Backbone bond lengths (Angstrom), bond angles and torsions (degrees), N, CA, C in turn:
res aa  C-N    CA-C-N  psi(-1)  N-CA   C-N-CA  omega(-1)  CA-C   N-CA-C  phi
1 M - - - 1.461 - - 1.527 110.97 -
2 K 1.359 115.49 -42.29 1.468 119.40 179.60 1.526 110.88 -62.66
3 K 1.363 114.82 -38.61 1.470 118.82 179.72 1.530 110.79 -64.31
4 I 1.343 114.60 -40.51 1.466 118.76 179.02 1.525 110.89 -63.39
5 L 1.337 115.59 -44.58 1.469 119.54 178.58 1.515 111.82 -62.44
6 L 1.332 116.09 -38.93 1.459 120.65 178.82 1.519 110.59 -63.96
7 M 1.341 116.46 -42.66 1.459 120.57 178.87 1.518 111.37 -63.28
8 I 1.333 116.29 -40.43 1.471 120.17 178.09 1.518 110.46 -62.37
9 L 1.337 116.72 -43.72 1.469 120.66 179.09 1.517 111.47 -62.57
10 I 1.330 116.35 -40.74 1.469 120.35 179.39 1.524 110.44 -64.58
11 L 1.352 115.60 -45.81 1.458 119.51 179.67 1.519 111.06 -62.96
12 F 1.359 116.24 -40.16 1.462 120.11 178.32 1.521 110.77 -62.64
13 S 1.329 116.16 -43.84 1.464 120.56 179.66 1.509 110.64 -63.53
14 F 1.339 116.77 -41.93 1.462 120.71 179.72 1.523 111.20 -63.16
15 T 1.350 115.06 -41.28 1.462 119.80 178.54 1.523 110.81 -62.36
16 Q 1.337 115.46 -43.57 1.460 119.59 179.43 1.527 110.90 -61.88
17 I 1.319 116.81 -42.31 1.464 120.67 179.69 1.523 110.36 -64.53
18 T 1.370 116.12 -41.73 1.456 120.09 -179.87 1.509 111.35 -62.61
19 I 1.357 115.64 -44.96 1.454 119.51 178.53 1.519 110.49 -62.77
20 A 1.351 116.01 -44.35 1.466 120.02 -178.87 1.520 111.32 -61.74
21 S 1.336 116.84 -36.62 1.463 119.84 -177.17 1.519 111.58 -68.42
22 Q 1.338 116.80 -17.19 1.457 120.00 -179.69 1.525 112.55 -88.39
23 I 1.323 117.96 -8.73 1.457 122.05 178.66 1.526 109.00 -102.33
24 S 1.338 116.06 129.55 1.462 120.25 -179.01 1.526 110.03 -131.87
25 Y 1.337 114.62 147.55 1.464 121.01 176.00 1.532 110.73 -113.37
26 D 1.317 115.84 11.07 1.460 122.45 -176.93 1.525 110.24 -85.17
27 K 1.323 117.23 113.12 1.463 120.47 -178.60 1.533 112.47 -106.00
28 S 1.330 116.22 19.35 1.462 119.42 -175.42 1.528 113.34 -67.54
29 D 1.330 117.90 -22.48 1.464 120.38 179.25 1.520 111.82 -101.03
30 F 1.345 116.72 19.07 1.463 122.20 178.51 1.529 109.50 -113.33
31 A 1.324 115.28 155.46 1.461 120.73 175.21 1.525 109.08 -148.80
32 P 1.336 117.72 150.37 1.463 120.04 174.91 1.525 110.64 -67.91
33 V 1.309 116.38 144.79 1.462 120.90 -178.57 1.525 111.18 -58.29
34 Y 1.331 117.78 -38.07 1.465 120.11 -175.25 1.526 113.23 -63.30
35 T 1.331 117.99 -18.20 1.463 119.89 179.59 1.519 112.48 -73.95
36 V 1.327 116.87 -16.01 1.472 121.39 -179.40 1.525 112.16 -119.31
37 I 1.330 117.11 -37.06 1.470 121.86 -179.10 1.523 107.57 -114.56
38 D 1.315 116.71 105.68 1.470 119.36 -169.58 1.527 114.37 -89.42
39 D 1.342 117.22 -5.24 1.467 118.21 -178.72 1.527 113.02 -114.66
40 A 1.325 117.77 9.78 1.474 120.09 177.84 1.527 109.80 -70.56
41 A 1.325 115.23 149.49 1.467 121.87 173.28 1.525 108.22 -107.40
42 Y 1.341 116.27 161.04 1.469 120.30 -172.81 1.524 111.12 -135.89
43 D 1.305 114.16 141.07 1.465 122.57 170.09 1.527 105.28 -143.53
44 I 1.328 116.15 75.39 1.474 122.03 -172.70 1.524 108.20 -74.09
45 R 1.329 115.09 94.97 1.465 121.44 -168.05 1.524 113.41 -64.42
46 Y 1.325 117.71 -33.52 1.468 118.56 -175.37 1.527 112.09 -82.20
47 Y 1.329 116.94 -5.35 1.459 120.92 170.44 1.535 109.66 -83.28
48 S 1.328 115.72 -18.93 1.461 121.35 -177.86 1.531 110.17 -110.02
49 S 1.323 116.01 -176.75 1.463 120.50 175.42 1.529 111.30 -93.06
50 N 1.346 116.91 1.03 1.465 121.09 -178.10 1.530 109.90 -84.85
51 N 1.336 114.44 66.84 1.456 121.15 177.83 1.528 108.10 -152.27
52 F 1.305 116.94 175.87 1.468 120.33 -171.69 1.524 114.20 -63.43
53 T 1.340 118.50 -22.48 1.471 119.66 178.21 1.520 112.18 -83.12
54 G 1.331 117.14 -21.26 1.459 120.96 -176.10 1.512 113.95 79.78
55 N 1.341 117.38 8.33 1.465 121.77 -178.92 1.522 111.00 -139.84
56 R 1.348 115.45 160.22 1.461 118.65 171.40 1.526 108.77 -65.83
57 I 1.325 116.03 145.10 1.459 121.63 -173.32 1.530 110.40 -96.72
58 N 1.331 115.52 144.56 1.465 121.69 179.51 1.531 111.14 -55.10
59 G 1.318 115.49 137.00 1.460 120.72 177.29 1.511 114.44 95.14
60 Y 1.328 117.59 -13.05 1.466 121.52 178.96 1.531 108.63 -98.82
61 K 1.330 115.21 93.18 1.463 120.78 -177.37 1.527 112.89 -99.93
62 A 1.325 116.24 -4.00 1.464 121.75 177.77 1.528 108.26 -157.05
63 P 1.324 117.71 152.63 1.469 120.98 179.44 1.528 111.62 -82.97
64 V 1.311 116.08 62.99 1.464 122.78 -176.21 1.522 109.36 -118.86
65 A 1.323 116.80 144.14 1.469 122.18 -179.94 1.524 109.08 -108.83
66 Y 1.333 116.29 114.07 1.466 122.27 177.11 1.528 109.81 -105.24
67 M 1.332 115.67 147.49 1.464 121.64 172.06 1.523 108.60 -144.28
68 T 1.327 116.50 161.73 1.463 118.19 169.99 1.534 107.71 -61.71
69 K 1.310 115.79 152.08 1.460 119.44 -177.24 1.521 112.10 -62.25
70 E 1.333 116.31 -34.67 1.469 119.90 177.96 1.529 111.19 -64.42
71 A 1.335 116.57 -46.28 1.457 120.40 -179.87 1.530 111.06 -66.60
72 L 1.305 116.29 -37.92 1.459 120.30 -179.88 1.524 111.17 -65.70
73 Q 1.324 116.95 -38.61 1.449 119.93 177.58 1.530 110.59 -63.38
74 A 1.336 116.21 -41.91 1.463 120.35 177.46 1.529 110.85 -65.14
75 L 1.332 116.80 -39.92 1.457 120.12 178.51 1.522 111.31 -62.83
76 S 1.316 116.82 -34.48 1.466 120.22 178.61 1.523 111.28 -64.45
77 V 1.339 116.55 -31.34 1.472 120.73 176.91 1.529 109.59 -66.93
78 A 1.339 116.45 -44.34 1.467 120.36 176.96 1.523 110.85 -63.76
79 A 1.327 117.10 -40.25 1.465 120.99 -179.67 1.528 110.95 -62.15
80 E 1.330 116.78 -39.51 1.467 120.44 179.01 1.522 111.05 -67.69
81 D 1.317 116.43 -41.78 1.465 121.39 176.68 1.528 110.35 -58.67
82 L 1.327 116.61 -47.73 1.458 121.12 -178.36 1.526 111.78 -70.35
83 R 1.303 116.21 -32.90 1.472 120.96 177.40 1.525 110.63 -59.26
84 K 1.330 115.66 -41.30 1.466 120.76 178.96 1.522 112.02 -65.68
85 Q 1.342 115.74 -22.14 1.466 120.26 178.90 1.530 112.53 -93.89
86 G 1.341 115.36 1.31 1.457 119.74 176.53 1.517 115.57 96.35
87 Y 1.353 116.32 19.55 1.462 120.10 -176.36 1.528 112.21 -122.82
88 R 1.337 114.39 160.70 1.463 123.07 169.39 1.522 108.18 -124.62
89 L 1.323 115.52 166.46 1.457 121.22 177.40 1.522 110.70 -92.02
90 L 1.329 115.95 138.71 1.463 122.53 168.12 1.522 106.29 -116.07
91 I 1.319 116.57 119.29 1.466 121.65 -172.65 1.522 110.93 -104.99
92 W 1.336 114.75 129.64 1.460 121.88 178.11 1.529 112.69 -99.53
93 D 1.320 116.97 -36.27 1.456 119.78 -179.56 1.526 109.38 -162.35
94 T 1.331 115.09 146.95 1.471 120.06 175.76 1.526 106.80 -132.20
95 Y 1.336 117.33 -113.88 1.468 119.95 174.74 1.519 110.10 -59.62
96 R 1.335 115.61 137.40 1.466 122.42 -179.07 1.524 109.04 -129.85
97 P 1.321 119.64 120.05 1.463 120.19 179.74 1.530 111.70 -60.79
98 Q 1.329 116.40 149.25 1.460 120.11 178.45 1.531 110.96 -60.82
99 K 1.327 117.20 -32.79 1.467 119.96 178.55 1.525 111.14 -62.14
100 A 1.334 116.81 -28.79 1.463 120.25 176.71 1.523 110.93 -68.35
101 V 1.320 116.35 -39.96 1.466 120.68 177.73 1.531 109.87 -64.09
102 Y 1.339 116.85 -42.09 1.467 120.37 175.78 1.526 110.25 -59.68
103 N 1.335 116.66 -37.41 1.455 122.23 179.16 1.536 110.65 -62.64
104 F 1.337 116.85 -40.52 1.462 121.02 176.47 1.535 110.64 -59.21
105 V 1.331 115.60 -46.66 1.464 120.49 -177.27 1.532 110.43 -65.99
106 E 1.335 116.72 -40.03 1.471 120.82 176.99 1.529 110.20 -60.14
107 W 1.326 116.36 -41.63 1.467 120.67 179.45 1.525 110.60 -63.35
108 I 1.320 117.19 -43.87 1.467 120.75 178.82 1.525 110.67 -58.95
109 N 1.319 116.77 -37.41 1.464 121.47 -176.92 1.525 113.82 -86.15
110 D 1.332 117.14 1.99 1.468 121.71 179.00 1.527 109.03 -93.92
111 P 1.324 119.05 106.71 1.470 120.96 -176.00 1.526 113.97 -69.13
112 D 1.321 116.73 -13.74 1.461 120.22 -175.56 1.521 113.63 -99.29
113 N 1.335 117.69 6.03 1.461 120.06 -177.05 1.522 109.78 -134.00
114 D 1.324 116.08 101.87 1.463 120.77 179.18 1.520 112.45 -83.42
115 G 1.331 117.67 -10.67 1.455 119.56 -178.59 1.519 111.27 65.23
116 D 1.316 116.24 -140.61 1.465 122.16 -178.53 1.529 108.94 -108.15
117 K 1.322 116.07 103.60 1.470 121.81 -175.48 1.522 113.09 -65.38
118 S 1.335 118.22 -16.21 1.463 119.38 -179.10 1.524 111.91 -65.49
119 F 1.342 116.97 -18.04 1.456 120.54 177.92 1.531 111.98 -84.91
120 Y 1.326 117.44 -17.76 1.472 120.19 177.55 1.537 108.98 -140.62
121 P 1.322 117.15 62.40 1.467 122.14 -170.16 1.526 115.26 -65.07
122 T 1.320 118.54 -26.18 1.472 120.96 -176.47 1.522 113.12 -110.64
123 L 1.318 117.50 6.53 1.466 121.90 -175.54 1.528 111.20 -119.73
124 K 1.329 115.93 157.00 1.449 120.88 167.01 1.530 107.96 -83.00
125 K 1.310 115.89 152.96 1.460 118.84 -179.98 1.529 111.43 -58.76
126 S 1.303 117.17 -38.25 1.469 121.06 -179.72 1.522 112.38 -63.97
127 D 1.339 116.87 -23.36 1.464 120.39 179.64 1.532 112.38 -70.48
128 L 1.317 117.09 -20.43 1.465 120.45 -174.34 1.519 111.81 -65.53
129 L 1.329 116.77 -37.51 1.461 120.46 178.81 1.526 110.38 -82.56
130 K 1.315 116.62 -41.88 1.471 120.62 179.81 1.521 110.78 -63.58
131 G 1.315 116.53 -40.17 1.458 120.86 -178.60 1.509 114.27 -84.03
132 Q 1.334 116.18 5.06 1.464 123.08 177.42 1.537 112.52 62.76
133 Y 1.328 115.91 26.73 1.456 118.64 169.99 1.528 109.50 -71.03
134 I 1.334 114.78 -36.08 1.465 121.95 174.97 1.521 107.38 -120.03
135 M 1.331 116.21 129.32 1.461 121.08 -176.20 1.524 110.43 -107.95
136 E 1.332 116.44 148.43 1.462 120.35 176.44 1.526 111.55 -71.91
137 K 1.327 115.52 -20.62 1.468 121.37 170.38 1.515 107.15 -130.96
138 S 1.317 116.36 127.60 1.458 121.32 -174.39 1.519 110.99 -115.55
139 G 1.333 115.92 143.16 1.461 120.23 174.38 1.516 112.16 -59.97
140 H 1.324 117.17 -26.55 1.468 120.29 178.29 1.525 111.16 -58.75
141 T 1.325 116.19 -34.16 1.457 121.02 -176.01 1.526 111.95 -68.90
142 R 1.336 116.62 -18.04 1.469 120.77 177.33 1.522 111.81 -83.49
143 G 1.315 117.51 -9.12 1.455 121.24 168.71 1.510 117.21 91.77
144 S 1.335 118.96 0.97 1.465 120.25 -176.51 1.517 112.56 -122.84
145 T 1.323 116.30 25.61 1.466 122.79 178.78 1.521 108.96 -118.73
146 V 1.330 114.76 145.50 1.467 119.69 -179.59 1.527 109.35 -138.13
147 D 1.339 115.53 141.47 1.467 123.35 170.53 1.521 106.76 -109.08
148 L 1.318 116.04 121.73 1.461 118.20 -173.32 1.519 111.52 -155.52
149 T 1.324 114.70 169.65 1.457 121.59 175.47 1.530 108.65 -144.34
150 L 1.316 115.42 -177.70 1.456 121.62 177.92 1.521 110.67 -102.01
151 I 1.306 116.16 145.10 1.458 122.13 163.07 1.525 106.77 -131.28
152 K 1.324 116.33 161.01 1.457 119.85 176.95 1.526 109.24 -76.42
153 K 1.306 116.25 165.31 1.468 119.95 -175.98 1.519 112.60 -58.51
154 D 1.335 116.58 -29.39 1.458 119.33 179.11 1.537 112.34 -84.65
155 G 1.338 116.64 3.52 1.457 121.52 178.41 1.505 114.74 90.81
156 S 1.311 118.29 1.29 1.457 120.89 -177.25 1.528 111.69 -77.00
157 F 1.305 114.57 161.25 1.454 125.28 -172.13 1.523 112.07 -68.38
158 V 1.335 116.46 141.28 1.456 123.08 169.85 1.522 107.18 -115.42
159 D 1.326 117.20 124.84 1.463 122.24 -173.07 1.528 111.19 -77.54
160 M 1.335 115.84 111.16 1.459 122.06 179.17 1.532 112.52 -103.30
161 G 1.327 116.46 0.80 1.456 119.07 177.04 1.512 114.84 76.51
162 G 1.309 117.62 20.85 1.466 121.49 179.78 1.507 109.79 165.05
163 T 1.310 116.55 159.94 1.453 120.93 -174.48 1.525 111.97 -107.96
164 F 1.300 116.29 169.37 1.462 124.14 -179.86 1.530 111.89 -62.14
165 D 1.338 115.07 137.59 1.468 122.85 175.99 1.521 113.66 61.63
166 L 1.329 116.94 26.65 1.455 119.44 171.18 1.526 107.31 -82.73
167 F 1.326 116.65 111.01 1.461 121.33 -176.16 1.531 108.78 -83.16
168 S 1.329 113.69 87.74 1.458 121.18 -172.65 1.523 108.56 -164.11
169 E 1.321 115.96 159.26 1.467 119.50 176.32 1.524 111.50 -64.72
170 I 1.320 117.38 -18.25 1.470 121.05 175.09 1.525 110.46 -56.71
171 S 1.329 116.11 -29.90 1.463 121.13 -177.30 1.526 113.36 -80.32
172 H 1.326 117.92 -10.23 1.456 119.92 177.86 1.526 108.85 -65.34
173 P 1.322 117.96 133.49 1.471 120.13 -176.85 1.525 114.10 -54.38
174 D 1.341 117.30 -32.41 1.459 121.28 -177.25 1.525 112.78 -102.79
175 Y 1.313 117.94 25.08 1.465 122.03 178.38 1.534 109.70 -52.83
176 K 1.330 116.31 129.68 1.465 121.40 -168.47 1.522 114.71 -76.43
177 K 1.331 118.53 -21.71 1.457 120.08 -172.50 1.525 113.81 -94.83
178 L 1.311 116.91 18.99 1.455 120.58 176.36 1.524 110.79 -74.90
179 T 1.312 115.99 154.74 1.463 119.38 171.89 1.530 109.22 -75.86
180 R 1.308 116.38 167.39 1.469 120.63 178.84 1.528 110.79 -59.53
181 E 1.329 116.65 -40.48 1.471 120.51 -179.63 1.532 110.94 -65.98
182 Q 1.330 116.86 -43.01 1.465 120.41 179.41 1.521 111.59 -63.01
183 K 1.324 117.12 -41.83 1.465 120.88 176.63 1.525 110.53 -61.40
184 K 1.322 115.93 -43.58 1.469 120.68 -179.66 1.525 110.60 -62.69
185 N 1.332 117.25 -42.94 1.458 120.79 -178.56 1.527 111.60 -65.64
186 R 1.326 116.93 -42.86 1.472 120.09 177.24 1.531 110.20 -61.93
187 K 1.324 116.61 -39.01 1.468 120.41 -178.89 1.527 111.24 -67.23
188 I 1.314 117.03 -38.51 1.471 120.36 178.76 1.527 110.04 -59.34
189 L 1.341 115.93 -47.15 1.458 120.08 178.82 1.524 110.96 -64.32
190 H 1.320 116.73 -49.27 1.463 121.85 -178.16 1.523 111.48 -58.52
191 D 1.311 117.20 -47.24 1.467 120.77 -175.87 1.530 111.45 -64.25
192 A 1.329 116.25 -40.57 1.467 119.73 179.69 1.525 111.09 -66.22
193 M 1.318 117.11 -40.30 1.458 120.48 -179.13 1.529 111.65 -70.22
194 V 1.311 117.23 -42.37 1.473 120.24 178.97 1.531 110.20 -65.38
195 K 1.311 116.53 -42.18 1.467 120.76 178.45 1.530 111.25 -60.56
196 A 1.330 116.81 -31.34 1.470 121.29 -179.05 1.527 112.61 -84.41
197 G 1.341 117.39 -4.74 1.465 119.62 174.95 1.517 116.05 111.30
198 F 1.328 117.23 16.97 1.457 121.25 -179.92 1.529 111.30 -106.16
199 N 1.320 116.27 156.13 1.457 123.83 169.78 1.514 109.11 -106.68
200 G 1.334 116.30 142.88 1.454 120.66 175.29 1.521 111.09 -87.38
201 L 1.338 115.19 -174.92 1.459 122.11 179.97 1.530 108.04 -128.27
202 D 1.330 116.95 137.21 1.468 121.37 -175.38 1.519 113.75 -63.71
203 S 1.324 117.20 -24.71 1.464 120.24 -173.83 1.531 114.44 -103.69
204 E 1.349 118.05 -9.01 1.466 120.46 -176.24 1.528 109.60 -140.63
205 W 1.305 117.17 114.25 1.467 120.27 -177.25 1.527 112.41 -67.73
206 W 1.320 118.23 -19.86 1.463 122.87 -174.65 1.536 113.54 -92.81
207 H 1.316 119.03 -4.33 1.467 124.09 -167.56 1.523 110.89 -104.54
208 F 1.358 116.11 125.91 1.463 121.37 -179.35 1.528 110.26 -140.08
209 T 1.337 115.40 138.98 1.459 122.31 179.35 1.525 110.00 -124.39
210 L 1.312 116.62 135.84 1.463 120.89 178.07 1.528 109.85 -58.31
211 K 1.332 116.44 128.63 1.476 120.33 -176.86 1.523 111.20 -58.19
212 N 1.310 116.72 -48.35 1.467 121.31 -178.93 1.525 109.40 -102.65
213 E 1.321 116.19 61.74 1.461 119.78 -176.27 1.536 110.08 -65.68
214 P 1.330 117.10 140.24 1.465 120.26 -173.71 1.521 114.83 -72.62
215 Y 1.340 117.90 -20.46 1.468 120.73 -177.09 1.532 110.34 -128.96
216 P 1.332 118.11 67.05 1.464 120.88 -174.80 1.524 114.28 -67.52
217 D 1.335 117.74 -17.81 1.469 120.88 -177.22 1.519 112.89 -121.99
218 T 1.330 117.34 11.80 1.464 120.79 -177.48 1.518 110.09 -115.88
219 Y 1.325 115.53 131.85 1.458 121.87 179.36 1.528 107.56 -114.19
220 F 1.332 115.21 123.71 1.458 121.14 -173.21 1.532 110.87 -95.61
221 D 1.331 115.68 153.83 1.462 119.46 -176.10 1.524 112.55 -141.60
222 F 1.332 118.42 28.32 1.458 118.79 172.04 1.516 109.71 -82.57
223 D 1.324 116.82 151.71 1.464 121.53 -177.63 1.518 111.56 -70.87
224 V 1.324 115.06 151.26 1.471 122.04 170.49 1.523 106.03 -86.67
225 E 1.328 115.86 109.82 1.474 119.22 -176.99 1.521 110.79 -151.82
């Protein structure tokens, strides 16, 4: 019995060490987007209350977009491609601290806080975690993922047929009920990002992750400030 207990303690300790080794507070390989892309616009939703929780999210102390330097360099290639087509980038989210992801999960488990139902109009709040709309570990936390859309050079709106963080099939890149213009606009963004080295996501037209991300197994937790 003692041997079994000892083995359990060892395995528990090893698991704790493994989990701890995946969390980093080192931001030396990160840079703000504005240091490389000088014409991007920003609407950092988790710094504001304009998100599904209805509150500012833990870890967002400033409306700044950070990415790993490798991902940012690739994003600059997409930005140049889109610039030639008459567009600029509007960024909603990039690097996301792990504490922010924990904040999402805490909100889901809070029965007294429905947040902003307009972001999940046809779902129950509990469905967001079960349906993997919100993950307990997010690619954003690895620093090479970006949520973004297109705007015209003068800052005017480009119709993508749906908004950021709308938890609905409308957000699927291949949603069938889009207009011809909306399909074209989504394709312009998708093609530029894929050409620059990013992968899209089947459930969110705005979400892209660097294919060869430098930290595929590391989750960062420094504040956005």
